[in-house]
Steps between C-alpha positions, in 0.01 A plus 500: 500500500471485878780512751502118535425402142734300299566514125619234280734745338684535824786259543593366844826645606564239761810273457503129588744398761761250378418130571761279663682387189532856388638603836744206499613601143556854616707401810704260282576790264568724797747253648695453173518886447610558866767216458634679185517823709701341770732328255577829325535688833208735432400666814209706375314387179330846501827682452529460118773764457724336750451137387432555132743237360417245785135519443539410133622155634171448668273623220362166418414442867360840537275470197362169636462666840305788341282278293405248780430739780274788556669839462435580864660175606814569293542841654433350856754209457772719354456747793491217753818360352674829555377535852590137591837538368559817695373329813719206461801711451426717794464196735820346367678831566369528847588141585857564371523800733387296802136578501251256619147470384236552764229238532191584328261611643694682758417364844470763758542406867 
């Protein structure tokens, strides 16, 4: 066996990227899950201790989300949900205090 030889006993460990219909199915499951989180006022789906009872209400959507999406996608979308929610609340709070959002990108004179 050389450095570049291949063996029929070796399995390919590459994964196939999901096609369009699989991605759309994932996104639909994600949207249903995130809607359930919003309806049940769950700020952080990763905080199982704090939201134990509320998360049970979204178990069906969570199972579909886990089934239809890659594990890394599930983790990413949950983390993104938390970050987006914090950002939205921060901006709302700053507006209530009279803060104004700067144009982006900031134009220097």
